[in-house]
ROSE-4610 file (N, C-alpha, C; in Angstrom, 1 decimal, always signed):
// ROSE-4610
residu = [M/M/M/G/G/G/E/E/E/S/S/S/T/T/T/G/G/G/R/R/R/P/P/P/R/R/R/A/A/A/A/A/A/V/V/V/V/V/V/V/V/V/T/T/T/G/G/G/S/S/S/E/E/E/L/L/L/L/L/L/T/T/T/G/G/G/A/A/A/I/I/I/S/S/S/D/D/D/R/R/R/N/N/N/G/G/G/P/P/P/W/W/W/V/V/V/A/A/A/R/R/R/E/E/E/L/L/L/G/G/G/E/E/E/L/L/L/G/G/G/F/F/F/E/E/E/V/V/V/S/S/S/H/H/H/V/V/V/L/L/L/V/V/V/V/V/V/G/G/G/D/D/D/R/R/R/P/P/P/D/D/D/D/D/D/L/L/L/A/A/A/A/A/A/A/A/A/L/L/L/G/G/G/F/F/F/A/A/A/A/A/A/E/E/E/A/A/A/G/G/G/A/A/A/A/A/A/L/L/L/I/I/I/V/V/V/T/T/T/S/S/S/G/G/G/G/G/G/L/L/L/G/G/G/P/P/P/T/T/T/A/A/A/D/D/D/D/D/D/L/L/L/T/T/T/A/A/A/E/E/E/V/V/V/V/V/V/A/A/A/G/G/G/F/F/F/A/A/A/G/G/G/V/V/V/P/P/P/L/L/L/E/E/E/L/L/L/D/D/D/E/E/E/P/P/P/M/M/M/C/C/C/A/A/A/R/R/R/I/I/I/L/L/L/A/A/A/A/A/A]
num = [1/1/1/2/2/2/3/3/3/4/4/4/5/5/5/6/6/6/7/7/7/8/8/8/9/9/9/10/10/10/11/11/11/12/12/12/13/13/13/14/14/14/15/15/15/16/16/16/17/17/17/18/18/18/19/19/19/20/20/20/21/21/21/22/22/22/23/23/23/24/24/24/25/25/25/26/26/26/27/27/27/28/28/28/29/29/29/30/30/30/31/31/31/32/32/32/33/33/33/34/34/34/35/35/35/36/36/36/37/37/37/38/38/38/39/39/39/40/40/40/41/41/41/42/42/42/43/43/43/44/44/44/45/45/45/46/46/46/47/47/47/48/48/48/49/49/49/50/50/50/51/51/51/52/52/52/53/53/53/54/54/54/55/55/55/56/56/56/57/57/57/58/58/58/59/59/59/60/60/60/61/61/61/62/62/62/63/63/63/64/64/64/65/65/65/66/66/66/67/67/67/68/68/68/69/69/69/70/70/70/71/71/71/72/72/72/73/73/73/74/74/74/75/75/75/76/76/76/77/77/77/78/78/78/79/79/79/80/80/80/81/81/81/82/82/82/83/83/83/84/84/84/85/85/85/86/86/86/87/87/87/88/88/88/89/89/89/90/90/90/91/91/91/92/92/92/93/93/93/94/94/94/95/95/95/96/96/96/97/97/97/98/98/98/99/99/99/100/100/100/101/101/101/102/102/102/103/103/103/104/104/104/105/105/105/106/106/106/107/107/107/108/108/108/109/109/109/110/110/110]
x = [+4.9/+6.1/+7.0/+7.6/+8.4/+9.8/+10.3/+11.6/+12.7/+13.8/+15.0/+15.5/+15.9/+16.5/+18.0/+18.6/+20.0/+20.7/+19.9/+20.4/+20.4/+21.2/+21.1/+19.8/+19.2/+17.9/+18.2/+17.3/+17.4/+16.0/+15.9/+14.6/+14.8/+13.7/+13.7/+12.8/+13.2/+12.4/+12.3/+11.1/+10.9/+10.1/+10.6/+10.0/+9.5/+8.3/+7.7/+6.2/+5.8/+4.3/+3.5/+4.0/+3.3/+3.0/+3.7/+3.5/+2.3/+2.2/+1.1/-0.3/-0.2/-1.5/-2.0/-1.1/-1.5/-1.2/-0.6/-0.2/+0.7/+1.6/+2.4/+2.5/+2.8/+3.0/+4.5/+4.8/+6.2/+6.6/+7.6/+8.2/+9.6/+10.2/+11.5/+11.6/+10.7/+10.7/+10.7/+9.7/+9.7/+10.9/+11.4/+12.6/+13.8/+14.0/+15.2/+15.0/+13.8/+13.6/+14.0/+13.6/+13.9/+15.4/+16.1/+17.6/+18.3/+17.8/+18.4/+18.2/+17.1/+16.8/+17.8/+18.0/+19.0/+20.4/+20.7/+22.0/+22.2/+21.1/+21.2/+20.6/+19.9/+19.3/+17.9/+17.4/+16.0/+15.4/+14.6/+13.9/+12.7/+12.8/+11.8/+10.7/+11.0/+10.0/+10.3/+9.2/+9.3/+8.4/+8.9/+8.1/+8.0/+6.8/+6.6/+6.2/+6.9/+6.6/+6.6/+6.0/+5.9/+7.2/+7.1/+8.3/+8.6/+7.9/+8.2/+9.4/+10.4/+11.6/+11.3/+10.4/+10.0/+9.5/+8.7/+8.2/+9.4/+10.3/+11.4/+12.3/+12.5/+13.3/+12.6/+11.3/+10.5/+10.7/+10.6/+10.7/+12.1/+13.1/+14.5/+14.6/+14.1/+14.1/+13.4/+12.2/+11.4/+12.2/+12.8/+13.6/+14.8/+15.5/+16.6/+16.1/+15.1/+14.5/+14.0/+13.6/+13.1/+14.3/+15.5/+16.7/+17.3/+17.0/+17.6/+19.1/+19.9/+21.4/+21.7/+20.8/+21.0/+19.6/+19.6/+18.5/+18.8/+18.0/+18.2/+17.1/+17.4/+16.4/+16.3/+15.1/+14.9/+14.0/+14.4/+13.6/+14.2/+13.7/+14.1/+15.5/+16.1/+17.5/+17.6/+16.5/+16.5/+16.8/+16.6/+17.0/+16.0/+14.8/+13.8/+13.9/+13.2/+13.4/+12.9/+12.0/+11.5/+12.3/+13.4/+14.3/+15.3/+15.0/+15.8/+16.4/+16.3/+16.7/+18.2/+19.1/+20.5/+20.7/+20.0/+20.2/+19.6/+18.4/+17.8/+18.6/+19.0/+19.8/+21.1/+21.8/+23.0/+22.7/+21.7/+21.3/+21.0/+20.3/+19.9/+21.2/+22.1/+23.4/+24.4/+24.1/+25.1/+26.4/+26.3/+27.5/+27.2/+28.3/+28.0/+28.0/+27.3/+27.3/+28.6/+29.2/+30.4/+30.2/+30.6/+30.5/+31.7/+31.5/+32.6/+32.8/+33.8/+34.0/+34.3/+35.2/+35.4/+34.2/+33.3/+32.1/+31.2/+31.1/+30.2/+30.6/+31.9/+32.5/+32.1/+32.2/+31.8/+30.3/+29.5/+28.1/+27.7/+28.3/+28.1/+28.6/+29.6/+30.2/+29.4/+28.6/+27.9/+26.7]
y = [+270.1/+269.6/+270.7/+270.6/+271.6/+271.8/+273.0/+273.2/+272.8/+272.4/+272.1/+273.3/+273.2/+274.3/+274.3/+273.3/+273.2/+272.7/+272.5/+272.0/+270.5/+269.8/+268.3/+267.9/+266.8/+266.4/+265.4/+265.4/+264.4/+263.9/+262.8/+262.2/+261.7/+261.6/+261.1/+260.0/+258.8/+257.6/+257.3/+257.4/+257.1/+255.8/+254.9/+253.6/+253.4/+252.7/+252.4/+252.2/+251.0/+250.7/+251.5/+251.9/+252.8/+254.1/+254.6/+255.8/+255.7/+254.5/+254.3/+254.1/+253.6/+253.3/+254.6/+255.6/+256.8/+256.7/+255.6/+255.5/+256.6/+257.0/+258.2/+259.0/+260.2/+261.1/+261.2/+261.3/+261.5/+262.9/+263.1/+264.4/+264.4/+263.2/+263.1/+263.5/+263.0/+263.3/+264.8/+265.5/+267.0/+267.7/+267.3/+267.9/+267.6/+266.4/+266.1/+266.8/+266.9/+267.6/+269.1/+269.7/+271.1/+271.3/+270.4/+270.5/+270.3/+269.4/+269.2/+270.4/+271.0/+272.3/+273.3/+273.5/+274.5/+274.2/+272.9/+272.5/+272.6/+273.1/+273.3/+272.2/+271.2/+270.2/+270.6/+270.1/+270.2/+268.9/+268.9/+267.7/+267.3/+266.2/+265.8/+265.0/+264.2/+263.4/+263.1/+263.0/+262.4/+261.2/+260.1/+258.8/+258.1/+257.6/+256.9/+255.5/+254.5/+253.1/+252.3/+251.1/+250.3/+249.5/+248.5/+247.8/+246.6/+246.5/+245.4/+245.7/+244.8/+245.1/+245.4/+244.7/+244.9/+246.4/+246.9/+248.2/+249.3/+249.0/+249.9/+249.9/+248.7/+248.6/+249.3/+249.2/+249.8/+251.4/+251.9/+253.3/+253.8/+253.1/+253.4/+253.5/+252.4/+252.4/+253.6/+253.9/+255.0/+256.3/+256.5/+257.8/+257.9/+256.7/+256.7/+257.0/+256.4/+256.5/+258.0/+258.6/+260.0/+261.0/+260.5/+261.4/+261.8/+261.2/+261.6/+261.3/+262.3/+262.0/+261.6/+261.9/+261.5/+261.0/+259.9/+259.3/+259.2/+259.8/+259.7/+258.9/+257.9/+257.1/+257.4/+257.2/+257.4/+256.3/+255.6/+254.5/+253.2/+252.2/+250.8/+250.5/+251.2/+250.9/+250.4/+250.0/+249.6/+248.1/+247.6/+246.2/+245.1/+245.5/+244.5/+243.8/+242.7/+241.9/+242.6/+243.6/+244.3/+245.5/+245.7/+246.9/+246.4/+246.5/+245.9/+247.0/+248.2/+249.3/+249.1/+248.8/+248.7/+247.6/+246.5/+245.3/+245.7/+246.3/+246.6/+247.7/+248.7/+249.7/+249.1/+248.3/+247.7/+246.8/+246.1/+245.3/+246.1/+247.2/+248.1/+248.8/+249.1/+249.7/+248.7/+247.5/+246.4/+246.4/+246.7/+246.7/+245.8/+245.2/+244.4/+245.2/+244.7/+245.3/+244.9/+245.8/+245.4/+245.8/+244.9/+245.1/+245.9/+247.0/+247.8/+247.4/+246.5/+245.9/+247.0/+248.0/+249.0/+249.8/+250.1/+250.9/+250.0/+248.7/+247.8/+247.8/+247.7/+247.7/+249.0/+250.2/+251.4/+251.5/+251.0/+251.0/+250.1/+248.9/+248.0/+248.5/+249.3/+249.8/+251.0/+251.6/+252.8/+252.5]
z = [+139.3/+139.9/+140.3/+141.5/+142.1/+141.4/+141.5/+140.9/+141.9/+141.3/+142.2/+142.9/+144.1/+144.9/+144.7/+144.1/+144.0/+145.3/+146.4/+147.6/+147.6/+148.3/+148.3/+149.0/+148.5/+149.0/+150.1/+151.1/+152.2/+152.5/+153.1/+153.6/+155.0/+155.7/+157.1/+157.1/+157.7/+157.8/+159.3/+159.9/+161.3/+161.4/+162.3/+162.4/+163.8/+163.8/+165.1/+164.9/+165.2/+165.0/+165.9/+167.1/+168.0/+167.4/+166.4/+165.7/+164.8/+164.2/+163.2/+163.9/+165.1/+165.8/+166.5/+166.6/+167.4/+168.8/+169.3/+170.7/+171.2/+170.3/+170.5/+169.2/+169.3/+168.1/+167.8/+166.5/+166.1/+166.2/+167.1/+167.2/+166.7/+166.5/+165.9/+164.5/+163.7/+162.2/+161.9/+162.4/+162.1/+162.7/+163.8/+164.4/+163.5/+163.1/+162.2/+160.9/+160.3/+159.1/+159.2/+160.3/+160.6/+160.7/+161.4/+161.6/+160.2/+159.4/+158.1/+157.2/+157.3/+156.5/+157.0/+158.3/+158.7/+158.3/+158.1/+157.6/+156.1/+155.4/+154.0/+153.1/+153.7/+152.9/+152.5/+151.3/+151.0/+151.4/+152.4/+152.9/+152.0/+151.3/+150.3/+151.0/+152.0/+152.6/+154.1/+154.9/+156.2/+156.2/+156.3/+156.1/+157.5/+157.8/+159.1/+158.7/+159.2/+158.9/+160.2/+160.2/+161.4/+161.6/+162.4/+162.8/+161.9/+160.8/+159.8/+159.0/+158.9/+158.1/+156.7/+156.1/+154.7/+154.5/+155.4/+155.3/+155.4/+156.3/+156.4/+155.2/+154.6/+153.4/+152.3/+152.2/+151.1/+151.2/+152.5/+152.7/+152.3/+152.6/+152.2/+150.7/+150.1/+148.6/+148.0/+148.5/+148.0/+148.1/+149.3/+149.5/+148.6/+148.4/+147.5/+146.0/+145.6/+144.3/+144.1/+145.1/+145.0/+145.0/+145.0/+144.9/+146.2/+147.3/+148.6/+148.5/+148.7/+148.9/+150.3/+151.2/+152.6/+153.1/+153.8/+154.5/+155.9/+156.8/+158.2/+158.8/+159.6/+160.3/+161.7/+162.3/+163.7/+164.2/+165.3/+165.8/+165.5/+166.2/+165.9/+166.3/+167.2/+167.6/+169.1/+169.7/+171.1/+171.2/+172.4/+172.7/+172.4/+171.9/+171.7/+170.4/+170.2/+169.0/+167.8/+167.9/+166.7/+166.3/+167.0/+166.7/+165.7/+164.5/+163.4/+162.5/+162.8/+161.9/+161.4/+162.4/+162.0/+160.9/+161.2/+160.2/+158.9/+158.9/+157.6/+156.8/+157.5/+156.8/+156.3/+157.0/+156.6/+155.3/+155.3/+154.2/+153.0/+153.2/+152.1/+151.5/+152.4/+151.9/+151.4/+151.7/+151.2/+152.0/+153.3/+154.1/+155.3/+155.9/+157.0/+158.3/+159.3/+160.6/+161.3/+162.1/+162.8/+164.3/+165.2/+166.6/+167.1/+167.7/+168.3/+169.7/+170.0/+171.3/+172.3/+172.1/+173.1/+173.4/+172.4/+172.7/+173.5/+173.2/+174.0/+175.5/+175.7/+177.1/+177.8/+177.1/+177.7/+178.1/+177.2/+177.4/+178.6/+178.7/+179.8/+181.1/+181.1/+182.3/+182.8/+182.0/+182.4/+183.4]
């Protein structure tokens, strides 16, 4: 078992079924892990899960139970029906999602 570095632990959870099938390779997870390391975090895990909400919730739970003080997610934030990262993370954290009307207006105007 590894020794603690004294640095805060972080985990990266990347979601997308296309990553599991090999249709595309994950470049976000390693990049985020590298950046977190440069910011002083000890990255304990980079997890890749498909688009099933239960799989994402399980990965978040695993990362939290492994002692991650910070969990960064990548993927699942687009406009399609299977992009449920925001909803799953909010449920996991026990906080409601809030719609930022001014930001929506800016996005629609772009």
